[in-house]
C-alpha distance (Angstrom), angle and dihedral (degrees) to the residues before:
residue distance angle dihedral
X1 . . .
X2 3.77 . .
X3 3.72 106.3 .
X4 3.79 110.4 -148.5
X5 3.72 100.4 164.8
X6 3.77 92.6 121.5
X7 3.85 91.5 57.5
X8 3.89 94.7 58.0
X9 3.77 112.0 119.5
X10 3.88 120.0 -146.8
X11 3.81 114.3 -158.6
X12 3.76 120.7 -150.1
X13 3.81 135.5 -171.0
X14 3.77 122.7 -116.0
X15 3.82 140.0 -158.5
X16 3.77 121.3 -120.1
X17 3.84 125.5 -170.2
X18 3.95 112.6 -154.6
X19 3.82 125.5 -163.8
X20 3.76 119.0 -153.2
X21 3.82 114.7 -164.5
X22 3.79 131.3 152.5
X23 3.85 118.6 -118.8
X24 3.92 94.8 -118.8
X25 3.75 91.1 51.5
X26 3.68 97.5 53.0
X27 3.69 95.3 103.1
X28 3.88 121.8 79.6
X29 3.67 146.3 151.8
X30 3.71 134.4 -96.8
X31 3.68 121.2 -131.7
X32 3.86 117.2 176.0
X33 3.82 105.0 -54.2
X34 3.77 93.3 -12.4
X35 3.77 110.6 120.8
X36 3.70 132.9 -142.4
X37 3.81 122.2 -158.9
X38 3.75 96.4 -135.8
X39 3.82 116.8 4.1
X40 3.77 111.5 -149.4
X41 3.89 93.3 -144.4
X42 3.78 98.3 44.2
X43 3.72 115.4 138.4
X44 3.75 89.8 -153.2
X45 3.84 118.7 90.8
X46 3.86 103.6 -90.7
X47 3.78 119.3 -123.1
X48 3.83 107.7 -102.1
X49 3.84 130.8 -152.5
X50 3.78 124.5 -123.9
X51 3.74 126.0 9.6
X52 3.69 96.5 -18.6
X53 3.76 91.5 58.0
X54 3.73 91.6 49.9
X55 3.73 90.9 54.9
X56 3.74 97.9 45.5
X57 3.76 116.2 36.2
X58 3.78 120.2 155.8
X59 3.79 140.4 -100.1
X60 3.77 128.9 -117.6
X61 3.74 126.4 175.0
X62 3.81 87.1 -4.2
X63 3.78 93.4 -59.7
X64 3.82 127.6 112.4
X65 3.80 114.4 -110.6
X66 3.84 115.9 -160.5
X67 3.79 115.9 -138.2
X68 3.73 118.4 -91.9
X69 3.75 113.8 -87.6
X70 3.81 116.3 -101.9
X71 3.69 111.3 -142.2
X72 3.76 128.5 -143.3
X73 3.79 115.7 -128.3
X74 3.76 92.2 -140.7
X75 3.86 93.1 57.6
X76 3.74 96.0 31.1
X77 3.74 96.7 114.6
X78 3.77 91.0 48.7
X79 3.92 96.6 47.9
X80 3.86 100.8 30.9
X81 3.80 100.7 171.8
X82 3.69 139.7 148.6
X83 3.85 141.4 -75.4
X84 3.69 124.0 -175.0
X85 3.80 149.9 164.4
X86 3.84 112.4 -63.8
X87 3.79 99.4 -121.4
X88 3.92 91.8 34.3
X89 3.84 90.7 53.5
X90 3.70 96.4 45.8
X91 3.84 91.1 50.2
X92 3.78 93.9 53.2
X93 3.71 96.4 39.1
X94 3.83 92.5 56.4
X95 3.83 95.0 36.8
X96 3.78 119.3 117.5
X97 3.80 107.9 -117.3
X98 3.83 91.1 -168.7
X99 3.83 105.2 53.1
X100 3.80 90.7 176.1
X101 3.74 94.3 60.9
X102 3.70 119.1 105.3
X103 3.73 97.7 -133.9
X104 3.71 133.4 37.3
X105 3.87 114.4 -131.2
X106 3.81 113.5 -102.7
X107 3.85 97.7 -167.0
X108 3.85 102.5 59.1
X109 3.66 93.3 179.9
X110 3.86 97.6 56.6
X111 3.83 105.5 20.9
X112 3.87 112.0 103.4
X113 3.84 86.0 -146.2
X114 3.74 95.1 63.6
X115 3.81 117.6 111.2
X116 3.83 97.8 -111.4
X117 3.91 93.6 46.9
X118 3.80 95.1 41.1
X119 3.81 93.6 50.9
X120 3.96 94.2 24.5
X121 3.75 84.8 -134.7
X122 3.80 120.1 140.3
X123 3.81 133.7 -166.7
X124 3.87 125.0 -136.6
X125 3.88 140.6 146.1
X126 3.79 135.3 -141.6
X127 3.75 124.5 -147.0
X128 3.84 107.1 -134.4
X129 3.80 93.9 -165.3
X130 3.86 92.4 56.9
X131 3.75 93.6 37.6
X132 3.85 104.6 30.2
X133 3.68 95.7 148.5
X134 3.75 92.6 58.2
X135 3.80 90.3 49.8
X136 3.75 90.2 50.2
X137 3.80 91.2 55.0
X138 3.77 87.6 52.9
X139 3.86 89.5 50.7
X140 3.86 92.4 -122.2
X141 3.85 109.8 161.6
X142 3.86 100.2 149.2
X143 3.77 131.8 56.2
X144 2.90 136.4 -97.4
X145 3.76 99.3 21.5
X146 3.75 122.1 176.3
X147 3.74 119.3 -160.8
X148 3.83 129.3 -173.3
X149 3.76 114.5 -145.9
X150 3.82 129.7 -166.6
X151 3.83 114.5 -168.5
X152 3.75 90.5 -20.3
X153 3.81 95.0 -50.6
X154 3.79 123.9 113.4
X155 3.77 113.3 -119.7
X156 3.84 105.4 159.3
X157 3.85 135.4 20.5
X158 3.79 136.8 -177.3
X159 3.82 125.6 -175.1
X160 3.85 131.8 -158.0
X161 3.76 136.3 10.9
X162 3.77 120.7 -46.4
X163 3.70 140.6 161.1
X164 3.82 122.4 -73.9
X165 3.90 96.6 -111.3
X166 3.84 88.4 55.1
X167 3.83 92.1 56.9
X168 3.79 91.8 42.5
X169 3.77 91.7 54.2
X170 3.78 88.1 45.6
X171 3.81 93.1 54.4
X172 3.84 96.3 36.4
X173 3.75 89.5 65.5
X174 3.81 91.3 55.3
X175 3.89 91.4 48.3
X176 3.73 91.4 50.3
X177 3.83 90.5 53.5
X178 3.86 89.8 50.2
X179 3.83 94.6 50.2
X180 3.81 111.9 12.4
X181 3.74 114.0 -143.3
X182 3.84 93.8 13.4
X183 3.85 99.8 105.7
X184 3.85 122.7 80.4
X185 3.81 117.6 -106.9
X186 3.70 112.2 -99.2
X187 3.76 92.0 16.8
X188 3.79 130.2 -86.9
X189 3.84 127.2 -60.4
X190 3.74 105.0 -91.8
X191 3.79 128.4 -143.6
X192 3.81 128.4 -118.3
X193 3.81 111.2 -100.0
X194 3.88 108.0 -89.9
X195 3.79 92.1 15.9
X196 3.79 118.1 137.6
X197 3.79 97.6 -152.7
X198 3.79 141.8 21.5
X199 3.76 131.0 -162.0
X200 3.78 106.7 -108.3
X201 3.89 119.4 -146.7
X202 3.77 117.4 177.4
X203 3.80 123.2 -142.2
X204 3.72 93.4 -102.9
X205 3.83 95.0 54.0
X206 3.84 90.0 46.3
X207 3.76 90.2 53.7
X208 3.79 90.4 48.0
X209 3.78 94.0 53.1
X210 3.82 99.1 40.2
X211 3.77 94.7 98.5
X212 3.86 93.5 46.8
X213 3.73 92.0 48.1
X214 3.77 92.6 50.1
X215 3.86 90.0 49.1
X216 3.86 89.3 49.4
X217 3.87 92.9 51.0
X218 3.66 93.8 46.7
X219 3.75 90.5 48.2
X220 3.82 90.5 52.7
X221 3.77 92.7 50.1
X222 3.79 90.9 50.2
X223 3.80 90.3 51.0
X224 3.93 91.0 51.2
X225 3.81 94.2 50.0
X226 3.80 93.2 50.0
X227 3.82 99.5 39.5
X228 3.83 91.2 124.4
X229 3.78 92.8 59.8
X230 3.83 110.4 81.2
X231 3.82 95.7 -157.4
X232 3.68 95.4 41.2
X233 3.87 90.2 47.4
X234 3.77 89.4 50.7
X235 3.78 91.4 50.1
X236 3.73 92.2 47.3
X237 3.77 93.1 50.7
X238 3.70 92.3 51.9
X239 3.67 90.8 46.7
X240 3.69 90.5 48.7
X241 3.84 92.1 51.1
X242 3.83 89.2 49.9
X243 3.75 92.8 50.0
X244 3.82 91.0 48.0
X245 3.75 89.8 50.0
X246 3.68 90.7 49.2
X247 3.80 93.8 50.4
X248 3.79 90.9 48.5
X249 3.87 90.6 49.8
X250 3.76 90.4 47.7
X251 3.81 92.3 53.8
X252 3.79 92.8 46.3
X253 3.82 94.0 47.5
X254 3.76 103.0 33.3
X255 3.75 90.1 123.8
X256 3.79 92.3 53.4
X257 3.93 87.6 47.4
X258 3.73 89.5 57.0
X259 3.77 89.2 59.5
X260 3.77 96.7 52.5
X261 3.78 107.4 155.0
X262 3.72 91.7 -143.1
X263 3.73 96.6 56.7
X264 3.71 115.8 123.6
X265 3.74 100.1 -175.4
X266 3.83 111.9 72.6
X267 3.92 118.3 -127.3
X268 3.87 93.5 -2.7
X269 3.76 94.7 177.8
X270 3.78 99.0 44.1
X271 3.77 93.5 -122.7
X272 3.83 137.1 123.5
X273 3.81 103.0 -110.2
X274 3.87 117.2 -141.5
X275 3.79 108.7 -123.6
X276 3.83 128.6 -157.0
X277 3.74 136.3 -169.9
X278 3.72 90.2 -98.4
X279 3.78 96.8 59.0
X280 3.76 103.1 22.9
X281 3.77 93.8 86.8
X282 3.84 93.6 42.5
X283 3.79 95.8 52.2
X284 3.79 105.3 26.8
X285 3.80 119.7 22.5
X286 3.84 96.7 29.0
X287 3.78 96.4 53.1
X288 3.85 138.9 59.7
X289 3.75 90.9 -124.8
X290 3.82 113.7 119.3
X291 3.87 113.9 -122.6
X292 3.77 129.3 -173.2
X293 3.81 106.3 -153.9
X294 3.84 134.6 179.4
X295 3.72 123.5 -157.7
X296 3.81 111.3 -151.6
X297 3.79 147.3 156.9
X298 3.87 123.0 -131.6
X299 3.86 91.6 -130.3
X300 3.76 94.2 51.5
X301 3.86 111.6 110.5
X302 3.72 93.4 -159.2
X303 3.87 89.4 53.4
X304 3.73 90.9 49.2
X305 3.77 92.3 50.8
X306 3.73 90.0 49.4
X307 3.83 98.1 47.4
X308 3.70 97.9 86.0
X309 3.82 94.1 52.0
X310 3.86 90.3 45.6
X311 3.85 89.7 52.2
X312 3.69 92.1 47.2
X313 3.86 91.7 50.0
X314 3.84 87.5 51.5
X315 3.77 91.7 55.6
X316 3.91 90.0 44.9
X317 3.79 90.6 53.0
X318 3.74 94.5 49.2
X319 3.83 109.6 148.9
X320 3.82 90.8 2.7
X321 3.87 110.7 71.3
X322 3.67 135.5 14.3
X323 3.86 112.3 -117.1
X324 3.78 122.3 -165.9
X325 3.82 142.0 167.4
X326 3.78 135.6 -156.3
X327 3.87 125.7 -152.9
X328 3.77 102.5 -141.8
X329 3.79 90.9 -166.3
X330 3.81 88.1 65.4
X331 3.93 99.8 27.9
X332 3.82 98.9 43.5
X333 3.76 95.5 148.7
X334 3.82 93.2 50.9
X335 3.81 91.0 48.7
X336 3.82 89.6 48.7
X337 3.77 91.1 51.7
X338 3.84 89.3 49.6
X339 3.85 87.3 50.2
X340 3.74 96.0 -124.1
X341 3.83 108.3 178.8
X342 3.76 100.3 169.8
X343 3.74 141.8 16.8
X344 2.91 131.4 -76.9
X345 3.76 99.8 25.9
X346 3.71 117.6 170.2
X347 3.83 127.7 -160.6
X348 3.72 135.6 -176.6
X349 3.85 113.2 -145.6
X350 3.65 131.6 -166.6
X351 3.91 129.6 157.7
X352 3.81 94.6 -10.9
X353 3.83 94.1 -51.7
X354 3.74 126.9 100.5
X355 3.84 141.7 -170.9
X356 3.74 124.7 -160.3
X357 3.75 119.8 -118.8
X358 3.78 110.6 -127.9
X359 3.77 101.7 169.4
X360 3.75 132.0 107.5
X361 3.80 120.0 -64.5
X362 3.80 101.0 -130.2
X363 3.83 120.2 124.2
X364 3.89 91.3 -112.1
X365 3.78 89.4 47.8
X366 3.81 93.4 53.7
X367 3.87 94.1 42.7
X368 3.81 91.0 47.4
X369 3.82 91.7 53.1
X370 3.81 94.1 41.5
X371 3.84 92.0 52.5
X372 3.82 89.9 52.3
X373 3.76 90.4 47.9
X374 3.82 91.3 54.9
X375 3.81 89.1 63.4
X376 3.75 91.8 62.5
X377 3.68 92.0 67.4
X378 3.97 90.2 82.9
X379 3.81 90.5 48.7
X380 3.81 119.1 -144.3
X381 3.69 106.2 -10.0
X382 3.75 127.4 -152.6
X383 3.85 117.9 -115.0
X384 3.79 134.4 -173.6
X385 3.71 130.4 -153.4
X386 3.78 95.8 -79.6
X387 3.77 95.9 41.4
X388 3.75 90.5 53.4
X389 3.76 93.3 50.0
X390 3.86 89.6 51.8
X391 3.84 88.6 50.5
X392 3.81 93.1 53.0
X393 3.76 89.3 60.0
X394 3.89 91.5 62.2
X395 3.87 102.1 28.8
X396 3.76 128.5 61.2
X397 3.81 96.7 -164.6
X398 3.86 124.0 35.9
X399 3.79 127.5 173.1
X400 3.79 110.8 -150.6
X401 3.74 120.8 -163.2
X402 3.87 116.7 -159.2
X403 3.76 119.1 -153.6
X404 3.75 139.6 168.4
X405 3.80 138.8 -166.2
X406 3.80 90.6 -74.4
X407 3.79 94.9 57.0
X408 3.90 106.8 114.0
X409 3.70 130.8 -138.4
X410 3.86 88.3 -109.4
X411 3.73 88.7 62.8
X412 3.77 93.0 51.9
X413 3.81 91.7 47.0
X414 3.79 90.4 53.9
X415 3.81 89.4 50.3
X416 3.70 93.1 52.0
X417 3.78 91.2 56.1
X418 3.77 89.7 62.9
X419 3.79 95.0 59.7
X420 3.85 98.2 79.8
X421 3.88 93.6 51.6
X422 3.78 90.8 53.7
X423 3.90 95.2 57.5
X424 3.74 107.8 126.4
X425 3.74 94.2 9.7
X426 3.82 113.8 65.3
X427 3.84 143.6 -25.5
X428 3.82 124.0 -101.1
X429 3.79 121.0 -153.3
X430 3.72 135.8 160.9
X431 3.82 132.4 -143.5
X432 3.79 143.2 178.7
X433 3.89 93.3 -171.9
X434 3.79 112.6 138.5
X435 3.76 91.5 -145.4
X436 3.73 92.8 58.9
X437 3.67 92.5 46.8
X438 3.73 88.9 53.5
X439 3.75 93.5 48.6
X440 3.87 92.4 50.9
X441 3.83 92.9 37.1
X442 3.73 96.4 -120.5
X443 3.77 117.7 177.4
X444 3.82 102.9 156.1
X445 3.80 129.7 54.2
X446 3.02 136.3 -110.2
X447 3.79 97.9 32.8
X448 3.75 132.0 163.6
X449 3.80 122.8 -149.0
X450 3.86 134.7 174.3
X451 3.81 118.7 -147.4
X452 3.82 113.7 -157.3
X453 3.77 111.5 -179.7
X454 3.83 87.2 -26.3
X455 3.81 92.7 -51.7
X456 3.81 110.7 124.8
X457 3.73 125.2 -143.5
X458 3.85 120.9 -176.3
X459 3.74 132.7 -139.5
X460 3.82 106.5 -133.1
X461 3.78 107.5 -139.8
X462 3.76 117.7 175.3
X463 3.72 93.6 -162.4
X464 3.74 141.9 3.6
X465 3.75 89.9 -98.4
X466 3.88 88.7 62.9
X467 3.91 86.9 57.7
X468 3.77 88.5 58.6
X469 3.79 98.2 47.2
X470 3.80 99.9 107.5
X471 3.75 97.7 -164.8
X472 3.79 95.3 46.4
X473 3.69 95.0 48.5
X474 3.80 93.2 44.9
X475 3.86 91.3 50.8
X476 3.81 88.6 53.6
X477 3.85 89.6 47.7
X478 3.75 91.9 50.7
X479 3.85 89.9 54.7
X480 3.80 92.6 56.0
X481 3.74 106.3 28.8
X482 3.77 94.8 98.9
X483 3.83 117.4 90.4
X484 3.85 118.1 -107.6
X485 3.87 90.6 -98.8
X486 3.87 109.2 16.9
X487 3.79 126.5 -176.9
X488 3.88 111.7 -104.9
X489 3.73 109.6 -122.9
X490 3.81 135.9 164.3
X491 3.80 91.7 -98.5
X492 3.87 97.8 51.6
X493 3.80 102.0 28.6
X494 3.91 95.1 104.7
X495 3.78 90.7 44.9
X496 3.74 91.7 52.8
X497 3.85 103.4 37.9
X498 3.80 104.6 35.1
X499 3.81 119.4 98.3
X500 3.86 100.7 2.2
X501 3.70 148.1 63.9
X502 3.86 106.6 -94.6
X503 3.83 123.0 -158.0
X504 3.76 98.7 -146.5
X505 3.78 120.2 -166.7
X506 3.83 114.6 -155.6
X507 3.79 103.4 -152.4
X508 3.82 140.6 169.7
X509 3.60 124.9 -135.8
X510 3.84 88.9 -161.9
X511 3.84 89.5 75.5
X512 3.87 95.5 54.8
X513 3.89 96.4 -178.9
X514 3.83 94.4 48.3
X515 3.79 89.7 43.4
X516 3.83 94.2 55.5
X517 3.83 91.8 45.0
X518 3.73 93.0 48.3
X519 3.76 94.7 48.5
X520 3.77 91.0 49.1
X521 3.75 91.1 49.8
X522 3.74 93.8 50.8
X523 3.83 91.4 47.3
X524 3.86 89.9 49.6
X525 3.84 89.4 51.5
X526 3.77 91.4 48.4
X527 3.84 94.6 50.8
X528 3.85 91.3 47.2
X529 3.81 91.0 49.6
X530 3.71 91.5 49.8
X531 3.78 90.4 50.8
X532 3.87 91.5 50.9
X533 3.80 91.8 46.1
X534 3.77 89.8 49.3
X535 3.80 92.0 50.4
X536 3.82 91.2 47.3
X537 3.79 90.4 48.9
X538 3.82 93.5 52.0
X539 3.78 90.1 44.5
X540 3.75 93.5 51.7
X541 3.83 90.8 45.9
X542 3.82 91.4 50.2
X543 3.86 90.4 50.6
X544 3.76 90.0 54.1
X545 3.68 91.5 50.0
X546 3.83 92.9 46.6
X547 3.88 88.5 49.2
X548 3.99 88.5 52.2
X549 3.80 91.0 47.2
X550 3.82 92.0 50.2
X551 3.91 90.4 52.1
X552 3.85 89.4 51.9
X553 3.79 93.2 48.0
X554 3.76 92.3 48.7
X555 3.82 94.2 47.7
X556 3.89 88.6 50.9
X557 3.74 92.0 50.3
X558 3.76 92.3 52.6
X559 3.89 89.4 41.0
X560 3.83 87.5 -127.8
X561 3.76 104.6 158.2
X562 3.67 94.7 -177.5
X563 3.79 92.7 54.5
X564 3.81 90.5 42.6
X565 3.80 91.4 57.2
X566 3.75 92.0 46.2
X567 3.81 92.9 49.3
X568 3.88 90.8 49.3
X569 3.80 90.7 50.9
X570 3.82 93.7 58.8
X571 3.76 109.7 114.9
X572 3.84 121.5 -153.1
X573 3.75 107.7 -143.7
X574 3.78 113.5 172.6
X575 3.81 92.6 -173.1
X576 3.88 89.9 71.1
X577 3.77 93.3 59.3
X578 3.86 105.6 91.2
X579 3.79 115.2 -131.0
X580 3.75 130.5 174.2
X581 3.74 105.6 -116.9
X582 3.79 119.3 -138.8
X583 3.78 127.3 -153.4
X584 3.73 137.0 -178.0
X585 3.76 132.3 -142.0
X586 3.75 145.2 143.8
X587 3.77 135.9 -135.0
X588 3.81 133.0 -157.2
X589 3.70 100.7 -111.4
X590 3.88 92.3 -163.4
X591 3.76 97.9 52.4
X592 3.85 93.7 42.0
X593 3.87 93.7 35.5
X594 3.76 96.0 129.7
X595 3.85 95.3 48.5
X596 3.75 93.9 46.5
X597 3.89 92.4 49.9
X598 3.78 94.3 47.3
X599 3.83 94.8 43.6
X600 3.77 103.6 36.5
X601 3.82 103.1 13.1
X602 3.82 90.1 -124.1
X603 3.85 125.6 137.2
X604 3.76 112.4 -160.7
X605 3.84 89.5 -151.2
X606 3.76 86.7 76.6
X607 3.84 91.1 61.1
X608 3.84 137.7 -82.4
X609 3.83 115.5 -45.0
X610 3.71 136.6 -178.7
X611 3.84 128.1 -141.9
X612 3.73 128.1 -173.2
X613 3.83 109.2 -142.4
X614 3.80 130.2 -160.4
X615 3.81 102.7 -169.3
X616 3.76 95.2 177.7
X617 3.86 90.5 63.6
X618 3.89 96.1 32.1
X619 3.84 91.6 -121.5
X620 3.85 138.0 114.3
X621 3.84 143.5 -176.5
X622 3.76 125.8 -132.5
X623 3.85 101.1 166.6
X624 3.69 136.8 63.3
X625 3.82 127.0 -125.4
X626 3.81 88.2 -86.4
X627 3.79 92.6 55.1
X628 3.88 94.9 -108.5
X629 3.81 119.7 130.0
X630 3.80 116.7 -94.1
X631 3.84 107.7 -109.9
X632 3.90 131.3 -168.8
X633 3.79 93.2 -86.1
X634 3.78 127.9 122.8
X635 3.84 90.3 -135.6
X636 3.79 95.1 48.3
X637 3.87 92.0 49.2
X638 3.77 99.5 41.5
X639 3.81 92.2 48.7
X640 3.83 91.7 52.2
X641 3.75 101.7 43.5
X642 3.94 98.5 68.3
X643 3.76 89.9 53.2
X644 3.77 91.7 54.5
X645 3.78 100.4 47.4
X646 3.80 92.5 53.4
X647 3.83 117.3 94.8
X648 2.87 116.6 -89.3
X649 3.99 96.8 18.2
X650 3.80 113.1 -111.5
X651 3.83 90.5 -140.4
X652 3.81 116.1 65.0
X653 3.78 110.3 -121.4
X654 3.85 132.6 -134.4
X655 3.82 121.9 -129.4
X656 3.71 128.0 -137.3
X657 3.82 94.5 -172.8
X658 3.76 128.6 94.2
X659 3.86 126.9 -119.3
X660 3.82 92.9 -97.0
X661 3.87 91.4 46.5
X662 3.82 89.1 47.3
X663 3.77 93.2 53.4
X664 3.81 91.8 46.9
X665 3.75 90.1 49.1
X666 3.75 92.4 54.2
X667 3.80 91.7 51.4
X668 3.83 90.1 47.8
X669 3.79 93.8 51.6
X670 3.80 92.1 43.4
X671 3.88 90.4 51.9
X672 3.78 93.8 48.7
X673 3.78 100.0 33.9
X674 3.75 98.1 44.7
X675 3.83 109.3 15.8
X676 3.79 97.2 169.5
X677 3.74 93.6 48.7
X678 3.80 90.3 47.1
X679 3.87 89.2 50.5
X680 3.77 89.9 50.9
X681 3.75 91.7 50.0
X682 3.79 92.4 47.4
X683 3.72 92.9 51.0
X684 3.88 89.7 49.6
X685 3.66 91.1 50.5
X686 3.64 93.9 48.9
X687 3.92 92.8 49.0
X688 3.76 89.0 47.5
X689 3.76 93.1 54.9
X690 3.73 92.4 48.8
X691 3.71 93.9 49.0
X692 3.82 91.2 46.1
X693 3.77 89.7 51.4
X694 3.77 92.6 53.6
X695 3.77 93.0 46.1
X696 3.82 89.6 51.8
X697 3.80 93.3 51.3
X698 3.79 92.0 48.3
X699 3.76 90.0 48.8
X700 3.77 93.3 50.0
X701 3.88 88.4 45.0
X702 3.84 90.9 52.7
X703 3.84 91.8 49.8
X704 3.72 90.5 45.5
X705 3.83 93.1 52.4
X706 3.73 92.7 52.8
X707 3.83 92.2 47.2
X708 3.77 88.6 46.0
X709 3.84 91.7 54.8
X710 3.88 90.4 50.7
X711 3.74 88.7 49.3
X712 3.82 93.4 48.3
X713 3.73 95.5 48.5
X714 3.79 101.1 38.0
X715 3.79 105.0 9.2
X716 3.75 134.2 87.4
X717 3.77 91.1 -73.2
X718 3.78 121.5 69.2
X719 3.85 134.6 163.6
X720 3.64 119.3 -124.0
X721 3.75 113.4 -96.7
X722 3.83 92.1 17.2
X723 3.76 113.5 143.1
X724 3.69 135.9 -173.1
X725 3.69 125.0 22.6
X726 3.84 127.8 99.7
X727 3.78 91.7 -52.4
X728 3.83 101.1 32.0
X729 3.80 98.7 92.9
X730 3.72 94.2 46.8
X731 3.74 98.1 58.4
X732 3.67 123.6 -169.4
X733 3.69 90.9 -44.4
X734 3.84 94.4 61.0
X735 3.66 131.0 93.5
X736 3.88 95.0 -87.0
X737 3.74 97.2 42.6
X738 3.85 94.3 91.7
X739 3.86 109.0 118.1
X740 3.75 128.4 178.9
């Protein structure tokens, strides 16, 4: 199967403000904070239209700002973009949409962290003199007019000149609706009209310096009130200078303040804290505080694309989880010690241990993982019967550890080691509640059970030592930590599809009623199939035990001690019996429409469908024994599955592999399924190639000898005294007697 999840494209809508203003009314006056689009008396180079504007542009905060795009009235409805006040436009164009990021983007045209690309919001203007008909269609009768469009539809309008804070507040509301939680509280710090720069302070820094600023202000007030008292004045000035120094120090060392060792609240500023080799061990590896850390390189395009989501997650986890980042171009030794082999690499750290994050990189994916990671701070919590039932309502997969008074501290330490590996997958809790032991039929302690949608699966430990075997227990957990019917995504596709038959429901969230019914039917089919397989497993095991008992009784009846010893030594190992494992999953047919259509030839628009996929053999089934499509129905699925697990399958499969892939698959299966036969065939092929090569050389040599004789006798080369042959009668005076 050719996985093309990573190539899927998600289209999003965007907001576009547009300014309509006639050419002769471009000029204006500035009064206080009131803004003019193009002041006539400005000393700064005015923004020009056409080619000259494209060549010049302006600079703000040291960054080049291209001229505002001039729209054509004929293509207005196709291009709908934005026009704005010059200073106002420059300020937002060069502003940093991710104040928590460590670096400001230098290339505003290409960087995904630029203002226009982060919000997908563009600026342009329309000349209502040149394109009067277009402005009439938009009912623009006063100038300037600023209109906010969403997907070509007008959603907001403002008319006439006003002060800069008014327009900032007007636009901030739109930006907040595009990226909720992305704008600073109280709005950004605005520039003076005509200014070419403004001091930028992000939300986190403002919060960090609030206390010092208030102290400074109160000190100044005290100094003003007591200006007549010399001693008091002196004291106030000293305090004022101290407060000013403190404020300056706070601004220059805000990042260090974020890493205060004495902090008790994690991530108090809601930012991703830059980490270095000097403080990484002190704040991350040498403490029990959980940290979510990304290792990146500034030139990495994947890192740049991920940066806004990472910063958004840091804001979302304010006061809950420490978020950090390491620049591997600067901290090369640290990244080498962490064994970073690609960018970005993300790790979750706690108590000197770490686990790599391998999920998707969307904001929701990061936040979902981070919130689950917060829960491990309390370790493995104790639950009773009621608490466990409440937990089942929110968690699909729960590992439950049963213990009693005889459980040792060594057992609990081994249990705590498992917590970190389960972050983002499942919850781990423990209990000694008799009601839970009765529900899950526990008679020996300690015991580990996983509950998936209320369906228990037990870890079979032969001794208490097996319960403390970290690798063995974790390997079992990894085999059962998926829900009964998980959603297939790019991050878990291999885990779900490899090594088994998978009943894959292709569903659409757009049809909510059908979506809910289809998921319920697939889950019911999965639970019923598991019950049948469990019964078949128990029946098969009982048959093997009965067969062993018959052998023992037969040997005792014959008084055959040798046969008796042989019968008693028979071990019943159900793991040695090969079975085709069956899994269940569903996939969003709208989001992965292209992959589903190219792989299975199914369009979800035609309705919900089910395919049964065999990834190891690059084949699948999409019809029942009667030739009808498999649908999300318990009956349809359960009637089809038994006919596919038989050998050979009773329903012919379809292949989603090419000819070359199919040939390589046959060789692969032959090599692993029958290694000795494959070795023999390989040796035979090698010997055949060698013999064929020798035969070919001998054949060419034979033909070459015959040709050589002809050439020697009647060709250009002839020995002295040689007679006869094709050239013998011609002599040196013949046609072939010419010799160089």
